[in-house]
C-alpha positions in Angstrom: 116.3 110.6 66.5 116.5 114.3 67.3 113.3 116.2 68.0 113.5 120.0 68.1 111.4 121.7 70.6 111.2 125.4 69.8 111.1 127.9 72.7 108.1 129.6 71.2 106.1 126.4 71.3 106.8 125.6 75.0 104.1 125.8 77.6 104.4 128.4 80.3 102.9 130.9 82.7 103.3 134.6 83.6 102.9 135.3 87.3 104.2 138.9 87.1 107.3 138.3 89.3 107.9 134.9 87.5 107.9 134.2 83.7 108.2 130.5 83.2 108.4 128.3 80.2 108.2 124.5 80.5 109.9 122.0 78.2 107.7 119.3 79.8 104.3 119.1 81.6 104.5 121.1 84.8 102.0 122.8 87.1 99.0 124.0 85.0 100.7 123.1 81.7 99.8 119.6 80.6 100.9 117.8 77.4 100.5 114.0 77.5 103.2 113.7 74.8 105.7 115.6 77.0 105.6 114.1 80.5 109.4 113.8 80.6 112.3 112.3 78.8 113.5 109.1 80.4 114.3 109.9 84.1 114.3 113.7 83.2 111.0 115.0 84.5 111.2 118.8 84.4 113.2 121.5 82.5 111.9 124.9 83.4 113.2 128.2 81.9 112.5 130.8 84.6 112.9 134.5 84.7 112.6 135.9 88.2 112.0 139.6 88.9 114.4 141.5 91.2 113.7 141.2 94.9 111.2 138.3 94.5 111.2 134.6 94.4 109.7 131.3 95.5 108.6 131.3 99.2 109.2 128.1 101.3 107.6 125.0 99.8 108.1 121.3 100.1 109.8 118.7 97.9 110.5 115.0 98.2 112.1 112.2 96.1 113.5 114.4 93.4 116.9 115.6 92.3 116.7 119.3 91.6 119.5 121.0 89.6 119.5 124.8 89.1 121.7 126.3 86.4 122.0 130.1 86.7 122.1 131.8 83.3 122.2 135.4 84.6 121.9 137.2 88.0 121.9 135.0 91.1 119.6 132.8 93.2 119.7 132.6 97.0 118.7 129.3 98.6 117.6 128.5 102.1 116.1 125.3 103.4 114.7 123.6 106.5 118.0 121.6 107.0 119.9 124.8 107.6 121.5 125.0 104.2 121.9 128.5 102.7 123.8 130.0 99.8 123.9 132.2 96.8 124.6 130.8 93.3 125.6 133.2 90.6 125.5 133.2 86.8 127.3 130.2 85.2 127.3 128.2 88.5 125.2 125.3 89.6 123.3 124.2 92.7 121.8 120.8 93.5 119.2 119.7 96.0 118.5 116.0 96.7 115.0 116.3 98.3 115.1 112.8 99.6 112.6 112.0 102.4 111.4 115.6 102.4 112.6 119.2 102.7 111.2 122.7 102.6 113.2 125.3 100.7 112.9 128.9 99.4 114.7 130.4 96.4 114.8 134.2 96.0 116.3 136.6 93.6 117.8 139.1 96.0 119.5 141.0 93.2 118.6 144.3 91.6 118.4 142.6 88.2 116.3 139.8 86.6 117.7 136.4 87.4 117.4 133.7 84.7 117.7 130.0 85.5 117.2 126.6 84.1 115.6 124.4 86.8 116.0 120.7 86.0 114.3 117.8 87.9 115.5 114.2 87.5 113.9 111.3 89.2 116.2 109.6 91.8 117.2 105.9 91.7 115.6 105.3 95.1 113.1 107.0 97.3 113.9 108.5 100.7 117.2 109.2 102.3 118.4 112.4 104.1 118.0 115.6 102.0 121.1 117.3 100.8 122.2 120.6 99.1 125.3 121.8 97.5 126.6 124.5 95.0 129.7 125.0 93.0 131.3 127.5 90.7 132.0 126.2 87.2 134.1 128.9 85.3 133.1 129.0 81.7 136.7 129.0 80.5 137.1 125.5 82.0 134.4 124.1 79.7 135.4 126.0 76.6 135.1 123.8 73.5 134.0 120.7 75.4 131.3 119.3 77.6 132.1 119.3 81.3 130.0 117.4 83.9 128.4 119.7 86.4 126.3 117.3 88.4 126.2 113.5 88.3 125.3 110.3 89.9 127.4 108.2 87.5 130.6 106.4 88.3 133.8 108.3 87.6 132.3 111.8 87.7 134.1 112.6 91.0 134.6 116.3 90.2 130.8 117.0 89.7 128.2 117.9 92.2 126.6 114.6 93.4 123.1 113.7 92.6 121.3 110.4 93.4 120.4 109.3 90.0 121.9 107.4 87.1 122.4 110.5 85.0 124.4 113.7 84.6 124.1 117.4 83.8 126.8 118.9 81.5 127.7 122.3 80.1 129.8 123.6 77.3 130.8 127.0 75.9 131.6 127.0 72.2 133.1 129.7 70.0 131.5 130.2 66.6 132.6 127.3 64.4 133.6 125.0 67.3 132.2 121.5 67.7 131.7 119.3 70.7 130.7 115.6 70.4 128.9 113.7 73.1 128.7 109.9 73.2 125.4 108.6 74.5 125.4 105.1 75.9 122.9 102.4 75.0 119.6 102.8 76.7 120.2 106.5 77.3 118.4 109.7 76.4 119.7 113.2 76.1 118.0 116.6 76.3 119.9 119.8 75.5 119.1 123.5 75.4 121.0 126.4 74.0 121.4 128.8 76.9 123.1 131.3 74.6 123.7 131.5 70.8 122.7 129.4 67.8 123.9 125.8 67.4 123.2 122.7 65.2 122.8 119.3 66.7 123.7 116.8 63.9 122.3 119.4 61.5 119.2 120.3 63.5 119.3 124.1 64.1 118.5 125.4 67.6 118.1 129.1 68.4 118.7 130.4 71.9 116.4 128.6 74.5 115.2 125.9 72.0 115.5 122.3 73.2 116.4 119.1 71.5 115.4 115.6 72.6 117.8 112.8 71.5 117.3 109.1 71.6 118.2 105.9 69.8 121.6 106.9 68.5 125.1 106.5 69.9 126.0 110.1 70.1 125.8 113.5 68.5 127.8 116.6 67.6 126.9 120.2 68.6 128.3 122.8 66.2 128.2 126.5 67.3 127.0 128.8 64.5 127.6 131.8 66.9 129.3 131.9 70.2 127.1 129.6 72.3 126.5 128.0 75.7 124.8 124.6 75.9 123.3 122.7 78.8 122.8 118.9 78.4 121.1 116.2 80.5 122.1 112.5 79.9 119.3 110.5 81.5 118.4 106.8 81.9 115.7 105.6 79.5 
């Protein structure tokens, strides 16, 4: 089963400094049919105006992954972690027992991010944060694991959940196949370009929810960049 979720049909909000679209229910957007996808709880498509951002606010018991599409995001939290994550790179925060953090676009251009929340396998634990560069040429033509709590994904940023976040860059005509284990769900979004997922066409920023099948193939109709979450059912 592959369900297309067009970008134009997503919920959202325009706060002036922040233009947000929500693949799942979030904040004032509520859709009882879209409360999450397995352990994947949030996928927000955010555009943050220059010299603005999210002031300090709390989180607990959530794995928060930020994929920077363009610009850069600067993080600072109550544990003393601080860093700037640029386009194509990834940061993760395990909120654990509780943490306050701020995220600002300190650049002179709009920053565009995907912010992904996945429920952890267990509650509590000390908060943690990390970031890493993932050069796009290293994921050319294939899926590369960016963040993971699954065995064997030692090169990825660690998260505390039985799931993984992956990225791929595909030239027009290239294909990448992903095998989905039993009892798993996948959600993928085209960050750039037009793709087909087993024949289901996605334009840029469209999503696709996948379940009840062993795998799928992404075919790039134009040069494309795809982000994928493999989540527990």
